N, C-alpha and C positions, 0 to 999 in steps of 0.2 A: 364433428368439427371442433376444435379447441376454442375456447373463449379468449377474450383479450388477456385476461390475467394469466391463462396458461401459456400464452404465446409469450408474453413478458417474462414470466418465470423460466420457460424454455431457453430463451435468449440469455437471460441472466445466468442461469445455471452453467449453460455452455461457456460464457465468458469467464466465469470463476474457475472453471475446470482448465480453461486454456490459460488463464492467468497462473494458476498453480504450476502448470507445466512450464510456462515461459519462465517464471521466477526461479523455479527449481533448476532449469537449464542454465539460466543466467548466473545463479549462485555457483553452479559447479564450474562455469567457464571463467568466471571473474578472477582476475589476477590481483585485484585490489581487496585487501582483507576487509576493509569497511564496506565495500561495495557488496561482497559476498555476505556479510552479516545482514546488511539492509535487505538484500533480496531474500534471504532465508526468513527474516521477519515478516516480509510481504507475503511469502508462502503461507505462514501461519495466519495472517489476516484473511487471505483469500479462502483458506480452509474454513474459517470461522464464518465467512460471509456464505460460503456453499452451504454449510450446515444450517444456517438460519433460512436460506432460500429453500432448501429441501424440506424444511419443517413446515414452512408456509404452504408449501404444495401439498402436504398430506392433509386430505380432507378430515381425517379423524385425529389429527395431531392434537395434543394438548395445547392450550392456548399459549402463544408466545409471550414471554415475560417483556417487561419494558426492556428495550435496548440499553445495554449498559448496566442492568440491574443484577446480572449473574455474579455469584460469588467469585471473587478474584479477578473481575473485570478490570482491565487497564486500557486506557485509550491508546490509540496508535502512536502518539507522541511519547507517552510515558514508556511504552514497550520499547520503543526505538532508543530512548535515552538509557534505558537500562542495559541495552546491548553495547551502546557507547561507553558507559560507566565500566563495563566489564573489559573493554578494550582500551581503556585510557592510556596505558603505557605504550600500546602499538600505535596510537594515534599521532605520536611525534614524529614517526618515521614517515617521510613523504615517499609514497610509492607512485611512480608515474603511471596513469591508466594508459591502456592501449586503445586503439580504434574500437576493438570489440566491446570493451567496457562502455566507451562513449555511445557507440550504437545501441547497445542493450538499453542504456538509459533513454535514448530517443524513442525506442520502440515502446518502452514501459511507460513513458509519458502518454504516448498515444493510446495505449490500453487504458490507462486511468481515465484519460479525457472521454474516452468512448463509455466507459462504465459510468462516470458521472452523468453523462447525457442520458443514458438509459435509466439509471435509477431516479434522476430528477423527473423524467417524464413519467416513470412508474408512480412516483409519489403524487404527481399532480392528477394522475388518472384513477388512483386507488380511491375506493369508497369505504373500505374497511379501515378503521383508525390504526389498528396494529400494523396492517400491511403498509399504510401511509407512512407510519413511524419508521418501520423497517427500510423502506426505500430512502426516506429522508437521511437515516443514519448512514447507509451504505453510499449514497450520494456524497455526504460529507467526508467519509473515509476516503473515497476516491480522489477527492479534491485535496485532501492532506497528503495523500500518497503522491499525487501529481506534484504539489509544491516541493515536497521533500526530494523527489527525483529531479525536478528543475533545479533546486539549489545544489544538489549534488553534481548535476551535470555542469552547472556554471562554475562551481568550485574546481572540479576535476579538470575542466576545460582551461582554467586559468592558473594552474599549479606553477607554471613557468614563471609567472608574474609576481607570485608571491616572494617577499624578502625573507630572510633567514629567520627574522623576528616572528613573522606569521607563521613559518613553518614549526617553530617551536610551540605554537599555541594551537596545534592540530585539533586537540579535543575541543577547545573553545569555539573554533570554526564550525566543526561538526555539530556541536551542541546548538549554535546559533541557526545552522541550516534547518535543523528540525523544529527548533521553537519558532523560526520565522515562517514556517509552513502554515 
Protein backbone atom coordinates (compact mmCIF):
# COMPACT_ATOMS: atom_id res chain seq x y z
CA UNK A 1 0.00 0.00 0.00
CA UNK A 2 1.38 3.39 -0.97
CA UNK A 3 2.14 5.86 1.76
CA UNK A 4 0.69 9.39 1.86
CA UNK A 5 3.72 10.94 0.13
CA UNK A 6 3.45 8.46 -2.75
CA UNK A 7 -0.27 9.16 -3.12
CA UNK A 8 0.35 12.91 -3.26
CA UNK A 9 3.14 12.40 -5.80
CA UNK A 10 0.91 10.13 -7.91
CA UNK A 11 -1.78 12.80 -8.09
CA UNK A 12 0.74 15.60 -8.65
CA UNK A 13 2.55 13.76 -11.45
CA UNK A 14 -0.73 12.92 -13.15
CA UNK A 15 -1.86 16.53 -12.86
CA UNK A 16 1.37 17.83 -14.41
CA UNK A 17 1.13 15.33 -17.27
CA UNK A 18 -2.51 16.34 -17.83
CA UNK A 19 -1.43 19.99 -17.73
CA UNK A 20 1.25 19.40 -20.37
CA UNK A 21 -1.32 17.75 -22.64
CA UNK A 22 -3.95 20.43 -22.03
CA UNK A 23 -1.59 23.38 -22.59
CA UNK A 24 -0.09 21.73 -25.70
CA UNK A 25 -3.59 21.24 -27.14
CA UNK A 26 -4.61 24.78 -26.15
CA UNK A 27 -1.49 26.23 -27.82
CA UNK A 28 -2.20 24.28 -31.00
CA UNK A 29 -5.83 25.42 -31.09
CA UNK A 30 -5.40 29.03 -30.00
CA UNK A 31 -6.02 31.60 -32.70
CA UNK A 32 -4.53 34.38 -30.59
CA UNK A 33 -0.75 34.63 -31.06
CA UNK A 34 -0.08 35.70 -27.49
CA UNK A 35 -2.39 33.06 -26.04
CA UNK A 36 -0.51 30.45 -28.07
CA UNK A 37 2.84 31.67 -26.73
CA UNK A 38 1.55 31.83 -23.17
CA UNK A 39 0.27 28.24 -23.36
CA UNK A 40 3.61 27.06 -24.81
CA UNK A 41 5.40 28.77 -21.93
CA UNK A 42 3.12 26.97 -19.47
CA UNK A 43 3.94 23.63 -21.16
CA UNK A 44 7.60 24.27 -20.35
CA UNK A 45 6.73 25.16 -16.75
CA UNK A 46 4.67 21.99 -16.34
CA UNK A 47 7.51 19.89 -17.78
CA UNK A 48 9.87 21.39 -15.21
CA UNK A 49 7.35 20.69 -12.43
CA UNK A 50 7.03 17.09 -13.62
CA UNK A 51 10.81 16.64 -13.67
CA UNK A 52 11.09 17.88 -10.08
CA UNK A 53 8.25 15.65 -8.88
CA UNK A 54 9.72 12.58 -10.56
CA UNK A 55 13.10 13.32 -9.02
CA UNK A 56 11.46 13.61 -5.60
CA UNK A 57 9.82 10.21 -6.14
CA UNK A 58 13.13 8.45 -6.86
CA UNK A 59 14.32 7.02 -3.57
CA UNK A 60 17.94 6.93 -4.69
CA UNK A 61 17.91 10.28 -6.41
CA UNK A 62 20.56 12.82 -5.66
CA UNK A 63 19.23 15.47 -3.31
CA UNK A 64 17.11 18.18 -4.85
CA UNK A 65 18.86 21.50 -5.04
CA UNK A 66 17.17 24.53 -3.63
CA UNK A 67 14.28 25.51 -5.87
CA UNK A 68 15.42 28.25 -8.21
CA UNK A 69 19.13 27.57 -7.66
CA UNK A 70 19.66 25.81 -10.98
CA UNK A 71 21.92 27.50 -13.56
CA UNK A 72 19.81 29.61 -15.90
CA UNK A 73 16.69 29.43 -13.71
CA UNK A 74 14.16 32.16 -14.46
CA UNK A 75 10.93 32.62 -12.57
CA UNK A 76 7.64 32.28 -14.43
CA UNK A 77 7.08 36.04 -14.80
CA UNK A 78 10.57 36.59 -16.22
CA UNK A 79 10.09 33.74 -18.70
CA UNK A 80 6.73 35.06 -19.84
CA UNK A 81 8.00 38.61 -20.20
CA UNK A 82 10.80 37.34 -22.44
CA UNK A 83 8.13 35.75 -24.67
CA UNK A 84 6.26 39.07 -24.74
CA UNK A 85 9.46 40.98 -25.52
CA UNK A 86 10.10 38.73 -28.51
CA UNK A 87 6.58 39.42 -29.77
CA UNK A 88 6.50 43.15 -29.03
CA UNK A 89 5.69 44.15 -32.61
CA UNK A 90 2.82 41.68 -32.88
CA UNK A 91 1.21 42.88 -29.66
CA UNK A 92 -0.01 46.09 -31.25
CA UNK A 93 -2.35 44.09 -33.48
CA UNK A 94 -5.63 43.38 -31.79
CA UNK A 95 -6.80 39.86 -32.54
CA UNK A 96 -10.26 39.04 -31.29
CA UNK A 97 -10.29 35.80 -29.34
CA UNK A 98 -12.94 33.22 -30.08
CA UNK A 99 -14.98 31.24 -27.59
CA UNK A 100 -12.49 28.35 -27.74
CA UNK A 101 -9.69 30.64 -26.55
CA UNK A 102 -11.81 31.99 -23.70
CA UNK A 103 -13.01 28.52 -22.69
CA UNK A 104 -9.43 27.23 -22.70
CA UNK A 105 -8.50 30.02 -20.31
CA UNK A 106 -11.38 29.09 -17.97
CA UNK A 107 -10.33 25.42 -17.94
CA UNK A 108 -6.71 26.43 -17.41
CA UNK A 109 -7.67 28.60 -14.42
CA UNK A 110 -9.44 25.58 -12.88
CA UNK A 111 -6.37 23.40 -13.48
CA UNK A 112 -4.11 25.92 -11.77
CA UNK A 113 -6.47 26.36 -8.78
CA UNK A 114 -6.58 22.59 -8.31
CA UNK A 115 -2.79 22.38 -8.55
CA UNK A 116 -2.36 25.15 -6.01
CA UNK A 117 -4.62 23.36 -3.51
CA UNK A 118 -2.77 20.08 -4.03
CA UNK A 119 0.68 21.59 -3.58
CA UNK A 120 -0.37 23.75 -0.65
CA UNK A 121 -1.68 20.66 1.14
CA UNK A 122 1.49 18.79 0.20
CA UNK A 123 3.67 21.51 1.68
CA UNK A 124 1.64 21.55 4.89
CA UNK A 125 1.86 17.78 5.28
CA UNK A 126 5.47 17.28 4.18
CA UNK A 127 8.00 16.55 6.89
CA UNK A 128 11.13 16.62 4.71
CA UNK A 129 12.35 20.24 4.28
CA UNK A 130 13.25 19.82 0.58
CA UNK A 131 9.87 18.21 -0.12
CA UNK A 132 8.15 21.03 1.74
CA UNK A 133 10.13 23.65 -0.23
CA UNK A 134 9.30 21.99 -3.55
CA UNK A 135 5.58 21.90 -2.80
CA UNK A 136 5.66 25.54 -1.66
CA UNK A 137 7.44 26.51 -4.88
CA UNK A 138 4.95 24.59 -7.03
CA UNK A 139 2.01 26.08 -5.12
CA UNK A 140 3.36 29.58 -5.75
CA UNK A 141 3.90 28.86 -9.45
CA UNK A 142 0.33 27.60 -9.80
CA UNK A 143 -1.00 30.82 -8.23
CA UNK A 144 1.09 32.93 -10.60
CA UNK A 145 -0.17 30.91 -13.56
CA UNK A 146 -3.73 31.35 -12.31
CA UNK A 147 -3.35 35.12 -11.96
CA UNK A 148 -1.79 35.43 -15.43
CA UNK A 149 -4.61 33.35 -16.90
CA UNK A 150 -7.25 35.38 -15.05
CA UNK A 151 -5.72 38.66 -16.19
CA UNK A 152 -5.51 37.34 -19.75
CA UNK A 153 -9.13 36.19 -19.66
CA UNK A 154 -10.27 39.58 -18.36
CA UNK A 155 -8.22 41.40 -21.00
CA UNK A 156 -9.44 39.25 -23.90
CA UNK A 157 -13.03 39.34 -22.67
CA UNK A 158 -12.98 43.13 -22.77
CA UNK A 159 -11.13 43.84 -26.02
CA UNK A 160 -14.25 45.39 -27.50
CA UNK A 161 -14.27 47.95 -24.68
CA UNK A 162 -10.70 49.13 -25.28
CA UNK A 163 -10.27 52.33 -27.19
CA UNK A 164 -7.79 52.84 -30.01
CA UNK A 165 -5.25 54.39 -27.63
CA UNK A 166 -5.31 51.24 -25.50
CA UNK A 167 -5.00 49.00 -28.55
CA UNK A 168 -1.79 50.78 -29.54
CA UNK A 169 -0.38 49.90 -26.12
CA UNK A 170 -0.90 46.15 -26.43
CA UNK A 171 2.57 45.32 -25.15
CA UNK A 172 2.11 47.53 -22.09
CA UNK A 173 -1.23 45.88 -21.32
CA UNK A 174 0.16 42.35 -21.64
CA UNK A 175 3.21 43.22 -19.56
CA UNK A 176 0.99 44.66 -16.83
CA UNK A 177 -1.12 41.47 -16.83
CA UNK A 178 1.96 39.37 -16.10
CA UNK A 179 3.49 41.73 -13.60
CA UNK A 180 0.17 42.14 -11.75
CA UNK A 181 -0.01 38.37 -11.23
